[in-house]
N, C-alpha and C positions, 0 to 999 in steps of 0.2 A: 687577256684572253685572245684578242685579235692576232697577236703575234704567234700564239700557239697554233691557231687554225691556219695561219699563213704558212707556218713551217710544215704542218701536216699535209697540206695540198701539194707540197713540193713545187715551188714556183718555177724551178728550172725545168721540170718535166712539162708543166703547163706552157712555159715559154717555147720549148722545143715543139710541142704540138701546134701552137699558134704559127710558128715559123714554117712548119710543114704545110699548113694550109696556104700560107702566103706564097710558098714556093710553087705550089700548083696553080694558084691564081695568077701569079707572075704579072702583076699590073699595079700601078700606083693609084688607080681609080678605086672607089669604095662604093659598095651597094648593099642593099638589104640582105641579099642572099649570102654574101660574104660575111656580113656581120652576124647573121644567125648561125652560120657554119662555125665561126670562131667561138660563139657562145656555147654551142653544143660540145665542141671539142674541149674547150676549157673546163666546162662544168663536169663533163664525164671523166676527164683525166683527174681533176681534183677529187671527185667523188671516189674514184677507184683507189686513189692513194689513201684516202681517209678510211675506206672500208678495209683495205689491207692492214693498216695500222691498228684498227679496232680488233681484228682477228688475231693479229700478231703480237698482242701485248705481252703475253707470257714469253714468247720466243725472243722478242726485242729486249726484254729485261735480262734474260740469260746471256744475250750477246752484248750487254752493256750499251743498249741503244734505246732505253725506255723513253717514250715520247708522250705517253698518255697517263694521267693520274686520275684517281677516282673522282675528285672534285671538279674535273673538267668534262666528264662524260656527257652530261646533259647538253652542254653547249656544243660539243662536237657532233652529237646526233642531230641537233637542230640545224647546224650548218650543213650537214650531209643531206638532210631532207630538203632544205632550200635549194641546194645545188642540183639535186636530182630533179626537182620540180621545174626549175628554170631550164635545165638541159632538155627535159622531155618536151616541155611546151615549145621551146625553140625548134626542136627537131620536127615537131608536127606542122610547122610552117613551111617546111621544105618539101621537095618532091617525094613521091612514094618510094622510089628506089633507095633514096638516102634514108628514109624512115625504116626500111627493111634492114639496112646495115646497122643503123644506130640503135633501134629499139628491139629488133629480133635477133641480132647477132652480137653486137658489142655489149649492150646492157646486161643480157643474161650471163655472158662470159665474165663480166666485171663481178657479178654477185657469186658466180660459181668458182672463180679462180682460187681465192684464198682458202675457203673451207673444204674444197674438194679437189680441184685440178692441180693446185700447188703441190700436193702430196703424191702426184704421179710423176715418176722420174722422166725427165726430158720434156714430156708433154706440158707440164706446168711452165717450164722455161719457154717452150714454143708458143703457148697461148699468150703469155704476157708480151712476148716479142711481136706476135701477130696483132695484138690490140694496138700497139704503138705504130706498126707498119700500116695498119688499116686506115690510119688518119689520112694518108695520101689518097687512097682509093675513095674514101668517104668525101674528101674535099672535092675531088674531080666530079664524082657523081652528084653531089649537092649543087655545085656551081655550074658545071658544064653538062650535066646529065649524060656522062660518057665515061668509059674506062679505056684510056689509051696512054696518055702521058704519065699516068701514075704507076704503071706496071713496074718499070725499072726502079724508081725510087722505093716502091713497096718492097721489092726483093732485097735491095741493098740495105734498107732500114731493118728488115727482118733479120738479116745476117748479123748486122752490127749489134742489135739489141740482144740477140741470142748469146753472143759472146759475153756480153756484160752480165746477163742473168746467170749464166753458169758460174762466172767468177764470183758473183754475189752469193750464190748458194755454197760455194766452197768456203767463203768467209764465214757463213752462218752455220757451218756444219755442227758445231757444238750445241747450239740452241735448238736446231732442228732435230738432232738426235735425241735430246732429252724430251722434246715435245712430240716425238714420234712422227715427224713430218718426213715422208719418204722421198726426199729429193735425190737427184742423181749422186751427189757426193756421199750422202748417208747410205744409199743402197749399194753403189758400185765402188765407193772409196774415193779418197782425195786424189790419189795418183792417177786413177783412171779419168777423173773429171778434169784434171790438169791437162792430160793428153788430149782430151776432146776439145778443150778450149784452145789449146795450141794448134790443133788441126784446123779448127774453124778460122783462127786468125791467119794462118798460112794460106788457107783456101781463099779467104777474103782478099788478101793481098794479091794473090795470083789472078783472081777475078777482076780486080780493079785494073791491073796491068793489061789484061786481055781486052778489057773494054777500051782502053786507050788505043790499042792497035786496031781494033775492029770498028769503033764508032766515034770516039772523042779524041782524035789526035790533034789536040791543041795544047799549047804550053801552060795555059791556066789550069786545065784539068790535071795535067801531069804534075804541076807544082802543088796543087791542092791535095791530091791523093798521096803524094810523097811526104809532104810536111805534116799534113793533117791526119792521115790514116796509116799509111804503110810504115813510116818511121816509128810512131807510137806503138803500133801493133808489134813491130819487130823488137822494140825495147821490152814490151810486156812478155813476149816469148822468151827472151833472154832472162828476164827477171824471174819468170816462173820456173825456169830450169835451175836457177842458182839460189833462189830464196823461196822456201815453202812453209813459212810460219804464218800464223793468222794475220798479224799486222801488215804483212806484205801483200796479202790478198786485198785488203782494204786500199792499199796504195795503188795496186793495179786497177781496182775498180774506179778510183778517182781519175786515173789516166784514161780509162775507157770512156768516162763521162766527157772528157775533153775531146776524145776521138769522135764521139757522137756529134758534138757541136761542129767540129771541123768537117765531119761527114755531111752536115747540112750545107756547108759552104760548097762542097763538092756537088751536092744535089742541085744547088742553084745554077752552077755551071752546066751540069747535065741538062737541066730544065731548059736552058736557053739554046740547047742544041737538039732538042727533041722535035 
C-alpha cells in the first residue's frame, strides 16, 4: 500500500516543488522557517496529486492509466487527510502573508481544480501552472517576507508548466471527451491545441534568448537554456509537426518533464544573478 500512495503523490512533482523552495532560499544553512515551508509545499503538492487522481478515476481508466482500485480507497483518503492536516498546521506556523497564499489562495484552488476548473478550456491549464509557479512566490514570502527575487522564476515556471499541461490534455483527449471534460483539445480540437503548444514553446525559446541579451549574459546561462530548454523545445516542435498520434503526445510530455528539470537548473543560475 505504501508504494501505491508513493506513486499517487508523484514524487517527481514533490521533488521539483522542494527544489523550487531551495532555489529561492539559496543557502546551505537550515532553519525552522525553511523546514516548515518545505513541509507545506511537499504536503500540498502531494495532496493535490491525490485529489486529482481521486476525481480522475474514470478518465484515467479510459486513458489506460488507472492508478486507484476500490480496495485502496480508504487508505488513500486517510493519507490525503493526514497530508492536509500536516500541511495546514505547518502553514499556520509561518507569517500571515504566507498563510494568505497557502490557505486562502492555493488550498481552495487545489480543491476546485479537478471538479470545476479543469473543465474550463485554457483556464484549467493556467490554474494548475499557476499553482506550480506560486511555489517560488510562496517560498520567498514565507522565508524572506518579500516578493522580489521570485517574480522572474514565477513567470518562467508558469510558461513551462503551461506548455506541458496543454500537451497532457492533448494526450488525454479521448478520455476527457467521453467524460465530458471540456478541455481545450476537446472544445477547440487537437490541431488547434497543437498550434497553441507550438506557439508557446517558440515564444518561450525567444523569451529565454532575450533574457540572455538583456540580463544574464554569461556562458552558464546560455549553455543551460540551450541544452536544457531550447533544444528539447525545438525537438518537440518538430515532433508535433510530424507525428500527431496519441502515443507521441505521451513521448512529448516526457520530454517536457525533462525540460522542467533542466529549467530548474537554469533558475538556479538566474537566482545567483538576481
